[in-house]
Every structure is written in C-alpha cells, then in structure tokens.
N, C-alpha and C positions, 0 to 999 in steps of 0.2 A: 118486350119482356116475356120470358118463358117460351121463346120460339123453339127451343130444342129440348127434347125430353130424353128419357132413358134410352130409347131406341137409337136416337141420333148419337148419343154419347157412345154407345156400344159400337155403332158403325164407324165413327171417327177413330175410336180406339183400335178397332180391327185394321183400318187403313193405316194408322200410324205404325202399328206393329209390322205390317207388311212392308211399309216404306223403310223401316229400320233394318229389316232383314235384307232388303234389296241394296240399301246403301252399304251394309257390311259386306255383302257378297261382291259388290263393285270394288270396294276398297281392297278386299282380299285378292280379287282378280288382278287389279292394277299392281299390287305388291308382287304377285306371282309373275306377272309379265315383266316387271323391272328385274326381278331376280333371274328369270330365264334369259333376258337380254344381256345382263351382266355376265352370266356364266358363258353365254355364247361369245361375248367379246373377249373373255379370258382365253377361251379355246382358240379363237381367231388370232389373238396376239401370239400364242405359242407357235402357231403355224407361220406367222409373219417373221418371228425371230429366226426361224430356220433358214430364211432366205438371205439373212445378213452375212456379210463376209468380213466384217471388221469387229473386233472384240469391243472396242469403245462404243461403236454404234449399237451393238447388242445391249450393252449395259445401260446406256443412256435412254434408249427406246424403252427398255424394260421398266426402269424406275419411274420415268415420266408417265407412261401409260398406266401402270399399275396404281400409282398414287390417285389418279382420277377414277379408275375403275372401282377401286376398293373404297373410295371416299375416305382415304386414310390421310392424316395430317402429314405423314412422311412415309417414304419407302426407301429402303437401303438394300444394297447387295454387299454382304460381308463374306469375303473369301477366306477360306481356312489356310493358315500358314503353319504347317506342322513343325517347322524348324523353331519357331518362337512360341508354339502352343497358343496361338491367338487367332482371332478372326479380324481381318483387316478390311477397312472400308474401301470398297472399290468404286461404288457409285451411289449417289443419293439424290433424293428430291424431297424438299420440305424441311430439312433439318435447319436449326437456327443458324444465323450468320455467325461466323467464327468457328464453326465446327472443324476440327483439324481434318485435312484431306486424307491423312494416313491414320485415322483413328483406329485404335486397337482395343479389342475386347478379349480378355482372357477366357480360355476354354475350360477353366477349372471348375466353374460352377456345376453342381450335379445336374441341374436341369438342362444345361447345354451339353454336358458330357453324355447324358442319356440319349439325347437326340443324335449326337454323332455316332453313338454305338448302334442305335436301332434304326436310324433313318426316319423316325417319326417326327412330325412337326411339334413345335413348342406352342401350345395354346394356353394363354393366361388370361382368362376373362376379366379378372380383377386383380391387378398387380398387388395392391396393398393388402388384399385378403389372401391371395393364392401364392404369391412369390415376391414378398417384399425385398428379397435380396437382389432382385433385378433393378430396383429403383436406382441404385448407385451407378448402374451402367448406362442408364438412359440419359441422353443429352436434351431431350424434350421434357421439361418439367411437368407439363399438363397431361401426359399420357397416363391413361388408367387401365387400358388393356393392351396386350402385346402378343404378336403372332410371328413365328419364324418358321419358314418352310424350307427344309433342306434341299439343296441342289445336288441330287444323287446321280452319279454316273458310274456304271459298272460296280455297284455295291459300295462305292466310296462317296462320302459327303465332301463336295468341293467347296461349298459355301452355303449361305442362307439368304433368302429373300425375306426381309422383315417388314411387317405392317403394324399399325397401332390404331388405337381409338381413344378419343378424349373422354369417353364414358365407358363404364363396364359393359362388355358385350361378349356374347358367345356366338361364334360363327356357326352357320348351319353345316350339316354333314356334306351337303352338295358343294358348298363354298370351300370347305377344307379340301375336298377331293379335287376340285378345279384348280386350286392354287398349288396343290402338291404336283399335279400333272404339269402345270405351267413351270414350276421350279425345275422339274426334270427336263422339260424341253429347253428351258433356258440354259441348263448345264450342257446339254447336247449342242445347242447353238454356239455357246462359247467355245467348246472344244472344236467344233467344225471351223469356227472363225480363226482359231489359233492354227489349225492345220492348214487352212487356206493361206493364211498370212505366211506361214513357214514355207509353203510351196511357192508362193509368189517371191519370197526373198531368195529361195534357191534358184528359181527361174531367172531372176534378175542377175544373180551372180554368174550363172551359166552364160547368159547372154553377154555379160561384160567380158567373160573369158573368150567367147566366140569373136566378139568385136576386136579384142586384143590380137587374137590369132589372125583374123582377117587383115588387120593393119600390118602385122609382121609379114604376112604372106605377100601383101602388095609391095612392101618395102623391099623384101627379098627379090621379088620379080623385077622391080624397077632397077635395083642395083645390078642384077644379072644382065638385064637388057642393056644397061649403060656400059657394060664391060668392067664394072667395078668388082665383080665377083668372079673368081677363078678357082674351080675345084682343084686344079693342079697346084695352086699356091696355098691351098688349105683354107679358102674362104675369103672373108672380107680383109682388105689390107688394113694395117694398123696406121 
C-alpha cells in the first residue's frame, strides 16, 4: 500500500503523454505512407495503360485496378455519346448483378453538364446532402459519396471514370489531382488503342489484297507457261 506517491504519478503521466504522442505520430506516418503508396500506384497504372494496344484491355484493366486502389465499391467508365446526349457504360467493376451492359445516364443534369463544359471533376462528399438528384441515377443503393473524373482529350470530355464510397467522404487534393491525371492518361490510352487497332485492320486489309494479287500473278504466270494465254488472241480463252 502507498508504494507510489505524487512523484511517481507525475512520472507515469509524463511517460503516458509521450507514448500517446509517439503512437499518434506512428499512425499518421503509416497513413501518409499508405497514401503515398496509393498515389504512386495510380501514377504507375497511368503509365501501364499507355502500353496497351486493345481498347477492351485498357477499359478492363482500368476499372479492375482502380476499384482496388481507391477502395471503392464500384468503378465505371462512362463514355459520352453526343448523338443521344447520354453517357454510356463501357466498362465496370463492382456494380450489382443485372446492371444493363449498355446502361445510359442522361447528360442533362446541371452537375454533369458543368463538368462537361469545364472539364472539372464531379466531387460529391455526401449525396443526400450535396446532390440528392444523383440518387436516381445510381444503381448501387448504398453509395453515400460519388466522384467522377472526366477523361479529357484535346479539350474535349470523352467520358468519365466514376468512383464511390459507402460513407460520406471528401478526397484529398492530392487524390483528386492523381485521379484527374489518371483519367487523362486513360483517355490518351484509349485513343492510342483505337488508332493502333485501325492501323492493324488497315494492314490486314492491305495484306489480304497483296495475297490476292500474288495468287492472281501466280495463276497468270502458270497459264501463260502452259500455253493457255496468248496476247495475240486477246488473253485467256473462253
């Protein structure tokens, strides 16, 4: 009894305060390390997409990897269809079963129209508080926060990468910047993939024509060698 006095209490209190500060610093450091690693992974993904030569591969890689990186319940790529004034679902990861593959979202909502005109992302930290009109467009009923990053190419929005959260959340400025850059790189990767695919189709068509010409040339040479072709008679006999 009474083994510890006022001096010991003050000493233990000082130690406890120091430990509390150390633990908080360690947690902050771990959080910062995770944030830095996530941002680095986002940047690396943008570089990786540039090496893809198939549009479907670009889209599937994008939504699958971003869903995990962002810890988002779902990730979609919605491509702008100016003819129908809608954004069309091109790829998704995490949406509920039964979601239509060609899901369309009208571009008439002011919050979407503003993003199309300015190229700025759509950041809605709390849907029910900040933009309840979005609720009717979302197929995932548990979503509380919504983010859409425009895929801009040469000043034109080609589509959006969308992310969400099941709790209200405000992304950091660094996170927004990283996803904006990723969306721009994804747009460039998709355009490059389309150009590469068009070039491959043109090359295949040209090769087919060359093969046809070679077959005709061999046939022509064979008939002439066999005496079945005579320039004096005007060509092949009927």
